[in-house]
Structure formats: C-alpha cells, structure tokens
C-alpha positions in Angstrom: 88.9 93.9 -96.5 90.5 90.5 -96.2 93.2 91.8 -93.8 90.6 93.4 -91.6 88.6 90.2 -91.5 91.7 88.2 -90.8 92.8 90.5 -88.0 89.3 90.2 -86.4 89.3 86.4 -86.6 92.8 86.2 -85.0 91.8 88.6 -82.2 88.6 86.7 -81.6 90.2 83.2 -81.6 92.8 84.5 -79.1 90.1 85.9 -76.8 88.2 82.6 -76.9 91.2 80.6 -75.6 91.3 82.7 -72.4 87.6 82.5 -71.6 87.3 79.2 -69.8 84.2 78.6 -67.7 84.5 77.4 -64.1 84.4 73.6 -63.8 82.9 72.2 -60.6 84.5 69.2 -59.1 86.3 67.6 -56.2 89.5 68.3 -54.4 91.3 66.0 -51.9 92.5 67.2 -48.5 95.6 65.2 -47.6 97.1 64.9 -44.1 100.7 64.4 -43.2 101.0 63.3 -39.6 103.8 62.0 -37.4 101.3 59.6 -35.8 99.7 57.8 -38.7 97.0 55.5 -37.3 97.6 56.9 -33.8 95.2 59.8 -34.0 91.5 59.3 -33.5 90.2 62.9 -34.2 91.4 65.8 -36.1 89.9 69.3 -36.3 90.5 70.8 -39.7 89.9 74.3 -41.1 89.4 74.6 -44.9 89.3 78.1 -46.6 89.0 79.1 -50.2 87.7 81.7 -52.7 84.1 80.3 -52.8 81.8 78.3 -50.5 82.3 74.5 -50.6 79.5 72.5 -52.3 80.1 69.2 -50.4 82.4 67.3 -48.0 83.0 63.6 -47.5 85.4 61.4 -45.7 86.8 58.0 -46.9 84.6 55.1 -45.7 86.9 54.2 -42.7 86.5 57.8 -41.3 83.6 60.0 -40.3 83.3 63.8 -40.9 81.2 66.2 -38.9 80.4 69.7 -40.0 77.9 72.5 -39.4 76.2 73.7 -42.6 75.8 75.9 -44.5 79.3 75.8 -46.0 81.1 79.1 -46.5 84.5 80.3 -47.6 86.0 79.1 -44.3 84.8 75.8 -42.8 85.7 73.6 -39.8 85.4 69.9 -39.9 86.0 67.1 -37.3 87.3 63.9 -38.8 87.1 60.8 -36.5 88.3 57.2 -36.8 91.8 55.8 -37.1 93.3 58.7 -38.9 96.0 57.8 -41.5 98.4 59.9 -43.4 96.9 60.6 -46.8 93.5 61.6 -48.0 91.1 62.4 -45.1 88.5 64.6 -46.9 87.1 65.2 -50.3 85.6 68.7 -50.8 83.3 69.8 -53.6 84.2 73.2 -55.1 82.7 75.4 -57.8 85.9 75.7 -59.8 88.7 73.1 -59.6 90.8 75.5 -61.6 91.2 77.5 -58.4 92.5 74.5 -56.4 95.7 76.4 -55.5 93.5 79.0 -53.7 92.2 76.5 -51.2 94.1 76.0 -48.0 93.6 73.6 -45.1 95.1 73.6 -41.6 95.1 71.2 -38.7 93.6 73.0 -35.7 93.8 70.1 -33.2 94.5 66.4 -33.1 93.7 63.9 -30.4 94.7 60.4 -29.4 92.3 57.5 -28.6 92.3 58.7 -25.0 91.3 62.2 -26.1 94.6 63.7 -25.2 95.5 66.7 -27.5 98.6 66.3 -29.6 101.4 68.8 -30.2 100.8 69.8 -33.9 104.5 69.7 -34.8 104.8 67.6 -38.0 101.2 67.9 -39.0 100.2 69.5 -42.3 97.5 69.5 -44.9 97.5 70.0 -48.6 94.6 70.5 -51.0 95.0 69.0 -54.5 92.8 67.8 -57.4 
C-alpha cells in the first residue's frame, strides 16, 4: 500500500510541475535601424499566437493603431525613431514570447521619403 501511495504522489508531483498557468504581461518590440534618429515614421506588423491586450510607445514616440487587436496587427510609430525599444505590447502569456514576431513594413524620413529597408529589423523580447 505504501508503494502504491508513493508512486501516486511521485506521479502527481511530476504532473504539477508541468502545468503552469499563462502569465499575462508585457513584451518589448526593439528596432534595429541603420538610420537611428533619422527616421520619423515606421510601419510595423506584429503577429503572435493570441490577440494583443495593449500597445504603448515610449514617451518620446506616438503609436497609432486600429482596434480591436488580433493575432496580426499593424502599428505606425512616429517621432524621432531611435534604435531600441519602440513599442511595448501586452500579451496573454509572456511564456510564449518566442512565438511573437515583428517586421518593419515601411520607414520614412522627416520629408516623408520611404527608406530602403535594408538593415532594419525588429525583435520581440520580455
């Protein structure tokens, strides 16, 4: 009887370690640009396994979007665009951060000229 009870407890404790509930939180969208500070607008696409819960830009930038959020979203970020964090997105499960992707669709100068996107990239990270 003790062996059966011990086996049940071991199996149960192992199962509990793998059952982690989703943890909502924030992820950062970081831009690499060959024109840090030279861009004034960037069109960004963000996709993931679940709809976003929020989006915000650092205080020096503005973000424009069209709700409701879905699994694929487009955002326009304006201001003097630096390399680094340009958006903070709310997600239902930060444990799935690696499943979120972001791409630069367009970038523009202060005179509204579109840039060649060579050298631009985005990463999504906790």
